[in-house]
N, C-alpha and C positions, 0 to 999 in steps of 0.2 A: 212846556217846560217853564218855567220863570226863574230869571235870572237876577240875582241879589247887585244894583246896582255898585257896590261896594267893589265886587269882584271883576268890576269891568276897569283893563286898562289899556294904552295904546301903549305901544312902544316898536321901536325899531330892531331887528333880529336878523342876525346870519340867517339866511333859512336852513341851509343844512346843520343849527345847530338843534334843529327838529328831528335829526336823522336817530338819536337815543330813544325817541318817544314813539308810542302807537298812534297811527292817525287813523280816526275813524272817518268816514265819509257818511253821513246822517242820512237815513230815508227820505227823507224831505228834498235830498239833492239829484238832480239828473245824474245819469249815467254818463262818463266822459266821451264829450263830442265834439271834440276841434278835428278839423279839420286840414288838410293839408296848408293852406295857407297860415293857419297858427302857430302849428309845429313851426313851420318854415322861417315865421317871423322871429319864435324863439331861438330858435337855431342861430341864425344871423345875429342876433342881439348877443347869445350867446360867444361866438366866434369873435365877435369885436371886443370884447373884454378878455378873452386868450391872447388876443393881435395885439392890446395894448391895456396893461392891467392897471393901469392908471383909471381908467374907465372903468364905474362902480355900475352893478347893473340891479335895478330896480326893479322886485318881482310884483310892483304894487303891493295893496294889502290883503293880508291873509284875513278874514273874520271867523273867528273859531272860538271852543269854548271849551273847558275841560270835564267829561264827564266818564265815570265807569274804567277811572286811570289811564285814559286815553284822549289824546287831542280831537275835536270833532270841527270838523271846516265845514262853515256853515258859508266859505267865500275861498277860491282859490285852489279847488279840485282841480281842475283843467289844468292848469302850470305847475302843481306839485306832481301828478301823475305822468305829466309830458315830460317832466323832469329826471323821474324816478325811470320812464321806459330809455332817456335817454344813457342815462346810468349803465344802464342793463346791457343797452346794444354796445358802447363801449366795451364793457367787459366780456361782452360774447365775442366780438370782434377781435380783442387782444388776444383771448385765450386761441380763438381758431388760427390767428396768425402767429402765437408762440411770441408776443410781445409784451414783455416786462411790463406792468404798468403798478401807480400803486394802489393798494384795495381801497374801493371805493365801496362803503356800502348804501346798500339799497336803504330807501325808507320803508319803515314798517306801516305798509298802509290796506287798510281793509275795506268792505263795505258793509253796510248795516244791512244791506238787501244782500242776501248770500250769493243769490245767483248772479250779480255781477262782480265777484272775486273771481269768477271762473273765468270771465272774460277779460 
């Protein structure tokens, strides 16, 4: 795939602004591979923001391109999938314990390697 240099841009966005878009994980991306160490570090960073809302959490750069109506992540899959897993766990636990929380939508993520979607 060739990318027109005029379509490349650099901007800071709120990661949750991607929530209303379909996110694709291209075939060249490895499957989700974060271990406990990385997951725990992200969780601790998120909890710092919850405890002190003056702190801004920087998720590093996401590199993506748009194709077939989807945001295709060339870099950032591990972080966005982990964040999605956190949201799902919070929703599941709140439902199980009948705790009312604001509804938070999951990111609409799919892999180009279809067998990875089931994992």
